[in-house]
C-alpha positions as CSV (number, residue, x, y, z in Angstrom):
1,M,95.3,92.7,95.8
2,I,98.2,91.3,93.6
3,R,97.6,89.9,90.1
4,R,99.8,87.8,87.8
5,A,101.0,90.2,84.9
6,G,102.2,88.2,81.7
7,E,104.6,85.6,82.4
8,H,107.2,87.3,84.9
9,G,105.1,90.3,86.1
10,L,102.9,90.6,89.1
11,L,100.6,93.7,89.3
12,V,100.2,95.2,92.8
13,E,96.5,97.0,92.9
14,T,97.2,100.4,95.3
15,G,94.1,102.1,95.1
16,T,95.7,105.6,94.9
17,L,98.7,107.3,93.2
18,E,100.2,108.2,96.7
19,V,100.3,104.6,97.6
20,S,101.7,103.8,94.3
21,H,104.7,106.1,95.0
22,R,105.5,104.9,98.4
23,L,105.7,101.2,97.4
24,D,107.8,102.3,94.2
25,A,109.7,104.0,96.8
26,L,109.9,101.2,99.0
27,L,110.8,99.0,96.4
28,R,113.8,101.0,95.2
29,A,115.0,101.4,98.3
30,D,115.3,97.8,98.7
31,R,115.0,96.0,95.7
32,P,114.0,92.6,96.0
33,A,116.4,90.0,94.3
34,G,115.5,89.1,91.0
35,V,113.6,92.1,90.3
36,T,114.2,93.7,86.5
37,E,111.5,96.4,86.3
38,I,109.0,98.5,88.7
39,V,106.5,100.5,86.7
40,P,104.5,102.8,88.8
41,G,100.8,103.6,87.7
42,P,97.7,106.1,88.9
43,A,96.5,102.9,90.8
44,T,99.1,100.1,90.8
45,V,102.4,99.1,90.7
46,L,103.9,96.4,87.9
47,V,106.5,94.4,89.1
48,V,108.8,92.2,86.5
49,A,110.8,89.6,88.2
50,P,112.0,86.8,85.8
51,G,114.5,86.0,88.2
52,A,113.0,85.9,91.8
53,D,111.0,82.7,93.4
54,P,107.1,83.3,92.7
55,A,106.1,82.7,96.3
56,G,108.7,84.7,97.8
57,I,108.2,87.9,95.6
58,R,104.3,87.3,96.1
59,A,104.9,87.7,100.0
60,R,107.5,90.4,99.8
61,L,105.1,92.6,97.5
62,S,102.4,91.9,100.1
63,A,104.4,93.1,103.3
64,L,105.7,96.1,101.1
65,A,102.2,97.1,100.2
66,A,100.6,96.9,103.5
67,A,103.3,99.2,104.9
68,A,102.9,101.7,101.8
69,R,99.1,101.7,102.9
70,A,99.7,101.7,106.6
71,P,97.8,104.9,108.3
72,G,100.6,107.4,108.9
73,A,103.1,106.1,106.3
74,E,105.1,108.7,105.3
75,A,105.2,110.1,101.8
76,A,107.5,109.4,99.3
77,A,110.0,111.4,99.1
78,P,110.2,113.6,96.0
79,E,113.0,112.4,93.5
80,R,113.9,115.7,92.4
81,T,112.8,119.2,91.2
82,V,112.7,120.2,87.6
83,T,112.3,123.4,86.1
84,V,110.8,123.1,82.6
85,P,111.5,126.3,80.5
86,V,108.6,127.3,77.9
87,V,108.0,129.3,75.1
88,Y,104.1,129.8,75.6
89,D,103.3,130.6,71.9
90,G,101.5,127.1,71.4
91,A,98.6,126.5,68.9
92,D,96.0,126.0,71.7
93,L,96.8,128.5,73.9
94,A,94.0,131.1,72.6
95,E,91.6,128.7,72.4
96,V,92.6,127.4,76.1
97,A,92.0,131.0,77.0
98,A,88.4,131.1,75.4
99,L,87.6,127.5,77.4
100,T,88.4,128.6,80.8
101,G,87.0,132.5,80.5
102,L,91.1,133.6,80.7
103,T,93.4,136.0,79.0
104,A,96.3,133.9,77.5
105,Q,98.6,135.5,80.2
106,E,96.2,134.4,83.1
107,V,96.3,130.7,81.5
108,V,100.1,131.0,81.2
109,D,100.4,132.1,84.9
110,R,98.2,129.3,86.3
111,H,100.1,126.9,84.2
112,T,103.8,128.3,86.1
113,G,101.9,129.3,89.0
114,R,101.9,125.7,90.8
115,E,104.2,122.6,91.4
116,L,103.3,119.7,89.9
117,V,104.2,116.2,90.2
118,A,104.9,113.4,87.4
119,G,102.6,110.7,88.3
120,W,103.4,108.1,86.1
121,L,104.6,107.6,82.1
122,G,102.8,106.1,79.8
123,F,101.6,106.5,75.9
124,A,105.1,107.1,74.5
125,P,108.6,106.6,76.4
126,G,109.2,109.1,78.5
127,F,106.1,111.0,78.6
128,A,105.1,111.8,82.0
129,Y,101.5,112.5,83.2
130,L,101.7,115.7,85.5
131,T,99.2,116.0,88.2
132,G,98.6,118.9,90.3
133,L,97.1,121.0,87.5
134,D,95.3,124.2,88.1
135,P,91.5,123.2,88.1
136,V,90.8,126.2,86.1
137,L,92.9,124.7,83.3
138,H,90.9,121.0,83.1
139,V,89.9,121.3,79.6
140,P,89.0,118.5,76.9
141,R,91.3,117.1,74.8
142,L,91.0,118.1,71.0
143,A,88.1,116.3,69.3
144,T,90.5,115.3,66.4
145,P,93.7,114.5,67.3
146,R,97.0,115.8,65.7
147,T,99.0,113.5,63.1
148,S,102.0,115.0,64.8
149,V,103.1,116.8,67.8
150,P,106.6,117.8,67.8
151,A,109.0,117.1,70.6
152,G,109.1,119.4,73.4
153,A,105.6,120.5,72.9
154,V,103.9,121.7,76.2
155,A,100.1,120.5,76.7
156,I,97.5,119.9,78.8
157,A,94.3,117.6,78.8
158,G,91.9,117.0,81.3
159,P,93.8,117.4,84.8
160,Y,97.3,116.7,83.5
161,S,99.8,118.4,81.8
162,A,103.0,117.0,80.0
163,V,105.7,117.5,78.0
164,Y,105.8,115.4,74.9
165,P,109.4,113.6,74.9
166,S,109.3,112.8,70.9
167,A,107.2,113.7,67.8
168,S,104.0,111.5,67.8
169,P,100.4,111.9,67.1
170,G,98.3,113.7,70.4
171,G,95.2,115.2,71.4
172,W,96.1,117.4,73.8
173,R,96.0,121.4,73.8
174,L,99.1,122.7,73.3
175,L,100.1,125.7,75.2
176,G,104.0,126.0,73.9
177,R,107.3,124.6,73.5
178,S,110.2,123.4,75.8
179,P,114.1,123.5,74.8
180,L,114.6,120.7,77.8
181,P,114.9,117.3,76.3
182,V,112.9,115.1,78.6
183,W,113.5,111.7,77.2
184,D,117.3,110.2,76.1
185,A,117.3,106.5,75.7
186,A,121.3,106.6,76.3
187,A,121.1,108.2,79.4
188,D,120.8,106.6,82.9
189,P,117.4,107.1,83.7
190,P,116.1,107.7,80.3
191,A,113.5,109.7,81.4
192,V,114.1,113.1,82.9
193,L,110.3,113.6,84.4
194,A,110.6,110.0,86.3
195,P,107.5,109.2,88.6
196,G,107.7,111.2,91.8
197,T,109.6,114.6,90.1
198,R,108.3,117.8,91.4
199,V,107.6,120.0,88.3
200,R,107.5,123.8,87.7
201,F,107.3,125.3,84.5
202,R,108.8,128.7,83.9
203,A,107.6,131.2,81.0
204,V,111.0,132.2,78.7
205,A,111.1,134.2,75.5
206,G,111.1,132.5,72.4
């Protein structure tokens, strides 16, 4: 289904993150005329097209969405792989170990032992929800969020991990910190961990 979203937006309901990534890749490979923004989400893709013919862009999106959902459709090629160095000295590392029944080192080993995928951006510019976290590390958010989390903080909450792109309030559990800047408004693209990016965490000394 395709819904109107504001004056110039169309929201394509994809149903799954995989279909969102495939549709995002199809749109970026052959961007329809007039489209200025493409924003994939966990089960949707928002397309902003102020300069497009409404009927034409809707028909184009419908065709591309059908292709993205088709049985046997190829998975979207990963944007790239980014290795994120992390000093694992986070304020919540010991509590995460207690919640999961692991040692602190085992938490680090599980966090660094899988390749994650940037599913979508939200909450703040450049904040990537990283999917594929080891199920053992699925812990709840803090009952009371912190009023300030520093830029570069590496955290987990529920089934996701993330690197805070800038200082902000936050309720995720902090495992460590990374020196890698993941957001630069002057860069192109500004987000290092764009949707579809493969991500590996690597432990480094502080």
